[in-house]
Structure formats: structure tokens, C-alpha cells
DRENSEKOL-529440 format. One line per 10 residues: number of its first residue (from 0); for each residue z, x, y of C-alpha. Coordinates in steps of 0.05 Angstrom, whole numbers, always signed. Layout:
N
NUM) Z,X,Y ~ ...;
// end
This chain:
350
0) -165,+1004,+12 ~ -148,+1075,+7 ~ -182,+1082,-61 ~ -245,+1044,-38 ~ -249,+1096,+21 ~ -240,+1158,-23 ~ -293,+1135,-70 ~ -341,+1119,-9 ~ -329,+1182,+21 ~ -337,+1228,-38;
10) -414,+1223,-26 ~ -468,+1251,-71 ~ -430,+1239,-135 ~ -369,+1288,-117 ~ -306,+1270,-149 ~ -256,+1304,-99 ~ -222,+1261,-52 ~ -240,+1270,+23 ~ -187,+1303,+67 ~ -142,+1249,+97;
20) -156,+1272,+170 ~ -230,+1256,+156 ~ -213,+1188,+124 ~ -168,+1167,+182 ~ -222,+1189,+230 ~ -279,+1145,+196 ~ -232,+1086,+189 ~ -209,+1088,+262 ~ -280,+1091,+285 ~ -299,+1034,+241;
30) -244,+990,+266 ~ -258,+1007,+339 ~ -336,+979,+326 ~ -307,+922,+283 ~ -345,+944,+224 ~ -334,+913,+155 ~ -299,+953,+109 ~ -350,+959,+54 ~ -358,+1025,+12 ~ -432,+1032,+38;
40) -404,+1029,+111 ~ -353,+1086,+99 ~ -409,+1128,+68 ~ -449,+1115,+130 ~ -396,+1131,+182 ~ -374,+1189,+142 ~ -440,+1223,+145 ~ -449,+1210,+216 ~ -380,+1235,+240 ~ -357,+1284,+183;
50) -426,+1301,+158 ~ -447,+1322,+227 ~ -516,+1286,+226 ~ -529,+1279,+297 ~ -592,+1235,+291 ~ -551,+1185,+247 ~ -497,+1184,+297 ~ -545,+1166,+354 ~ -576,+1111,+318 ~ -508,+1084,+305;
60) -487,+1091,+378 ~ -550,+1057,+402 ~ -530,+992,+358 ~ -468,+980,+412 ~ -394,+964,+403 ~ -407,+910,+349 ~ -462,+932,+305 ~ -492,+879,+256 ~ -487,+893,+182 ~ -560,+887,+176;
70) -573,+938,+229 ~ -528,+985,+193 ~ -559,+973,+127 ~ -627,+990,+160 ~ -599,+1057,+183 ~ -569,+1076,+113 ~ -633,+1057,+80 ~ -673,+1097,+131 ~ -628,+1159,+120 ~ -628,+1146,+44;
80) -554,+1144,+36 ~ -533,+1135,-36 ~ -488,+1077,-23 ~ -553,+1037,+1 ~ -601,+1051,-56 ~ -579,+991,-87 ~ -599,+947,-25 ~ -668,+977,-26 ~ -675,+963,-101 ~ -652,+892,-91;
90) -698,+879,-32 ~ -760,+908,-71 ~ -747,+866,-132 ~ -737,+804,-89 ~ -800,+819,-52 ~ -836,+829,-118 ~ -809,+762,-148 ~ -833,+724,-83 ~ -902,+754,-91 ~ -906,+736,-162;
100) -885,+668,-147 ~ -937,+661,-95 ~ -990,+690,-141 ~ -970,+636,-194 ~ -979,+586,-145 ~ -1046,+607,-123 ~ -1071,+608,-191 ~ -1045,+538,-203 ~ -1085,+516,-144 ~ -1152,+552,-171;
110) -1137,+516,-239 ~ -1141,+445,-204 ~ -1203,+464,-165 ~ -1234,+483,-237 ~ -1205,+420,-268 ~ -1233,+377,-207 ~ -1303,+411,-217 ~ -1305,+399,-291 ~ -1286,+327,-280 ~ -1345,+321,-231;
120) -1393,+353,-283 ~ -1372,+303,-335 ~ -1378,+241,-289 ~ -1449,+263,-266 ~ -1472,+277,-337 ~ -1442,+211,-360 ~ -1479,+178,-303 ~ -1545,+212,-319 ~ -1538,+196,-396 ~ -1516,+121,-378;
130) -1570,+107,-329 ~ -1633,+146,-349 ~ -1681,+95,-332 ~ -1648,+59,-274 ~ -1626,+117,-236 ~ -1665,+133,-174 ~ -1687,+200,-151 ~ -1645,+191,-87 ~ -1583,+178,-129 ~ -1593,+238,-173;
140) -1605,+281,-112 ~ -1543,+256,-86 ~ -1503,+275,-148 ~ -1532,+344,-154 ~ -1512,+355,-80 ~ -1443,+329,-98 ~ -1438,+374,-154 ~ -1467,+435,-111 ~ -1411,+420,-58 ~ -1358,+419,-113;
150) -1383,+481,-143 ~ -1380,+514,-71 ~ -1310,+494,-62 ~ -1289,+527,-128 ~ -1325,+589,-114 ~ -1296,+593,-45 ~ -1229,+583,-75 ~ -1240,+638,-129 ~ -1260,+685,-73 ~ -1196,+669,-34;
160) -1155,+677,-94 ~ -1187,+742,-117 ~ -1177,+771,-47 ~ -1107,+748,-44 ~ -1091,+775,-115 ~ -1123,+845,-97 ~ -1075,+848,-39 ~ -1018,+823,-80 ~ -1034,+881,-130 ~ -1035,+931,-74;
170) -967,+907,-49 ~ -935,+907,-118 ~ -962,+978,-133 ~ -929,+997,-62 ~ -862,+962,-87 ~ -864,+1000,-152 ~ -874,+1063,-117 ~ -819,+1049,-70 ~ -774,+1031,-125 ~ -790,+1092,-164;
180) -773,+1135,-102 ~ -708,+1102,-93 ~ -687,+1117,-162 ~ -710,+1185,-158 ~ -670,+1195,-91 ~ -610,+1165,-126 ~ -605,+1221,-175 ~ -627,+1278,-123 ~ -579,+1321,-80 ~ -607,+1316,-8;
190) -588,+1387,+10 ~ -619,+1430,-50 ~ -670,+1377,-79 ~ -634,+1388,-146 ~ -609,+1335,-187 ~ -540,+1310,-170 ~ -484,+1283,-219 ~ -519,+1222,-232 ~ -575,+1261,-256 ~ -533,+1306,-300;
200) -498,+1244,-329 ~ -569,+1216,-342 ~ -589,+1282,-376 ~ -531,+1288,-418 ~ -533,+1213,-440 ~ -609,+1233,-465 ~ -577,+1294,-501 ~ -529,+1251,-541 ~ -575,+1198,-553 ~ -624,+1237,-595;
210) -631,+1218,-667 ~ -620,+1292,-687 ~ -553,+1291,-647 ~ -530,+1335,-590 ~ -509,+1396,-623 ~ -539,+1463,-602 ~ -537,+1457,-527 ~ -488,+1487,-476 ~ -463,+1459,-412 ~ -449,+1514,-360;
220) -411,+1496,-294 ~ -408,+1539,-235 ~ -357,+1532,-174 ~ -367,+1570,-113 ~ -304,+1606,-96 ~ -269,+1589,-31 ~ -330,+1548,-5 ~ -290,+1503,+35 ~ -258,+1558,+71 ~ -328,+1589,+85;
230) -352,+1524,+117 ~ -291,+1520,+162 ~ -304,+1596,+182 ~ -378,+1593,+194 ~ -396,+1523,+198 ~ -430,+1470,+153 ~ -504,+1489,+173 ~ -486,+1561,+145 ~ -455,+1530,+85 ~ -516,+1487,+72;
240) -565,+1547,+82 ~ -525,+1581,+29 ~ -528,+1523,-18 ~ -610,+1523,-11 ~ -608,+1600,-24 ~ -562,+1589,-87 ~ -604,+1533,-113 ~ -668,+1575,-103 ~ -633,+1634,-139 ~ -613,+1589,-195;
250) -683,+1558,-201 ~ -714,+1628,-212 ~ -664,+1647,-267 ~ -673,+1589,-312 ~ -734,+1560,-347 ~ -769,+1502,-330 ~ -744,+1470,-393 ~ -672,+1481,-370 ~ -630,+1433,-334 ~ -594,+1446,-269;
260) -558,+1403,-217 ~ -517,+1405,-160 ~ -459,+1362,-180 ~ -404,+1373,-123 ~ -400,+1403,-56 ~ -388,+1471,-83 ~ -411,+1461,-158 ~ -469,+1468,-197 ~ -481,+1451,-273 ~ -530,+1475,-324;
270) -552,+1449,-389 ~ -591,+1497,-440 ~ -614,+1473,-504 ~ -616,+1516,-572 ~ -562,+1564,-549 ~ -505,+1591,-583 ~ -439,+1611,-551 ~ -458,+1685,-547 ~ -523,+1665,-515 ~ -487,+1616,-468;
280) -437,+1668,-443 ~ -490,+1722,-431 ~ -525,+1667,-388 ~ -464,+1652,-353 ~ -450,+1726,-336 ~ -522,+1739,-311 ~ -506,+1676,-264 ~ -446,+1708,-234 ~ -468,+1779,-225 ~ -538,+1748,-196;
290) -499,+1709,-143 ~ -451,+1771,-127 ~ -511,+1817,-122 ~ -559,+1771,-79 ~ -517,+1723,-40 ~ -496,+1769,+18 ~ -502,+1738,+85 ~ -475,+1746,+163 ~ -469,+1682,+197 ~ -488,+1719,+265;
300) -510,+1787,+286 ~ -443,+1806,+306 ~ -403,+1783,+245 ~ -389,+1822,+183 ~ -431,+1810,+123 ~ -398,+1769,+68 ~ -417,+1753,-3 ~ -406,+1694,-49 ~ -367,+1696,-113 ~ -366,+1642,-168;
310) -323,+1621,-228 ~ -360,+1597,-286 ~ -338,+1552,-346 ~ -378,+1545,-413 ~ -373,+1488,-468 ~ -416,+1479,-526 ~ -442,+1406,-542 ~ -423,+1418,-618 ~ -350,+1416,-594 ~ -355,+1350,-559;
320) -367,+1277,-588 ~ -391,+1250,-522 ~ -418,+1268,-456 ~ -353,+1257,-420 ~ -314,+1303,-468 ~ -366,+1358,-460 ~ -359,+1355,-387 ~ -284,+1355,-394 ~ -287,+1415,-437 ~ -329,+1453,-388;
330) -282,+1435,-331 ~ -223,+1459,-373 ~ -259,+1528,-383 ~ -278,+1530,-307 ~ -207,+1521,-286 ~ -187,+1574,-331 ~ -238,+1620,-299 ~ -211,+1598,-227 ~ -142,+1614,-243 ~ -160,+1685,-273;
340) -207,+1721,-220 ~ -206,+1782,-264 ~ -244,+1741,-316 ~ -291,+1694,-275 ~ -330,+1671,-337 ~ -289,+1629,-388 ~ -310,+1586,-446 ~ -275,+1530,-476 ~ -240,+1542,-544 ~ -254,+1616,-539;
// end
């Protein structure tokens, strides 16, 4: 169970394990409430207890001592937790499937009305043809009235089907928008609004899927030094504000065509196209110096001003055959930078 717990508590695509004390706190609370040990439930309670989401914690508490799984899932969907995106996607697709089935049934019903009207027309035409001389005016009028009633029934059914089809189209469009929103949220970091690790993986997959190959790009990984200690000292709210400021700073420093993601609690990744190692190192140095020059803060009016420092790892796509290898190379370079404070920017293989 410890592996499932760790995977669930990593949140937002992070790969570092949650502290053991946090895991125990979440597990104990879930056991007291008799909540199933599902990965999405671990994420839900971790966000409420460790992520300090007061609104989420209150919503869970309102469910009582033995919350139903359906109610927990509704809360997870409402707060757009990653572990619940699959549920939203499945629900949307099931609803779309049900609506399409109902639409097919309505169209089949309309076809039956058409067929019945066609048969009525054929019968009346045959009757008129066979009894041209013998048929009375009253009989002819009766047949015309029957034909008119059949036509009215067909037209009424057509109007009903048309109205329902329009409603179904609107509902399907709304479902499609919902699925798109869920898919977008699944690759987006909630704090900074940047893509997350899943978003980075997708970008790298697209890069290596190009016909011309992946050579010519650089992956730069940035780690905030001692970010965990900063959170402990100043609190998570201060940490989140700094992350937002850092994301804003990074956005201003890169072009719209460049890719930037928050891949872990204290980590960002950049993907630059058409750059050589010399260019990539210059970009990495600008990132480092800009953070140190601009991210100076005070947690309160009485506290001393502090600043952020970062470590940076650089790797070229031409030195990696796969997206995974490129990320591994960048992490090797990042580790070298973290262990050598005098050279906080390091490049793989250089």
C-alpha cells in the first residue's frame, strides 16, 4: 500500500515521495472515516490535510463520518484534482454514448413514420387507380382525409425529432467543451497556470515524433534552492505567491513559441527550439541572474528580506534518443549544479 500512497500523494506530476509523516496523517484520517484506499482518495485527503485547502476540508467534513465514494468523487471533480480527471472523462463519454443511442432511436422512429405514410400513399393511389369509375366522392374525400392525417402525424414527429436533435447537439457540444476543459486541466499546474509534467511529456513526445527528428532543441530544468525550507519557514501561502511571481517572470523572459512548465513543487522546465549549447547556456544564465535580481521578498513587515536562488541543468535533444533520456540528461546536469553552488548552471556532457 505504501507505493500506492506515495504515487497518489505526489500530486501534479511530481516524482518526489511525500514525507512519511504526511502519509501517515492522511492514511490515519482516511481509516477513521472508513474511506477506501483508492489513489484518488489519497490525493483528495492529502490536498485537504497537507495542501491546507480549507474549502476542500470543509466539504469533506460536511459528508459526515462515513462518506460515500460517489460524494467524495463529486468533491474531487469540483476541485479538479488530477486523480479525478479520468472520472470526468468517463462520465462525459458515457453521457455522449447514451445521447447518441437515444438520437438513433428517435431517427428510427421517424423512419417508421415515413414508411407508414409512404404505404398509405401507395394504398390510396392504388385504390384510386383500381376504382376510377366506381369510387364515390365520399370515399375519395375519406381517403384524402386519412392521407392528410398521416401527413400531419409525420410532420409532427419530424418537428419533435428536429427539436430533440437540436437539444442533443447543444448537449453534445457542451460535453465536448467539458471533455476539452478536463483534458486541458489535466496538463495544467493549478498554482501557476503553466503546463505540468504531463504537459512537458506531451511536448517532448511531439518533438521526438517529428519527421525531421528532435535535434536542435534544448531542455533546461530549473530547481528552486531550499524551497521546502522556505515553505516551512514562511508558510505555503508565501511559497505559492513566490511560485506565481516566478512563473510570471519566466513568461516574460521567453518567447511565445518557447515551452515552459512547472514539473514539480520546486521545479520548472523550458524547451527551446533551434538553439545550440552556447545559446542554451546563455539562456540558462539569464534565467538564474534574473531570478536572483528580481525575486527578493519579505514574508511580513518585520521579517528580513530574502531572495531566491536557483540551480539549472541543460541538455540538448541531439544527445538523447528519446524524451526520457533527454529528461534524464537534464536531471544529471541539474544534480551537478545543485552539488556545486559556485557553478549553479551545468550542462550535460560538458
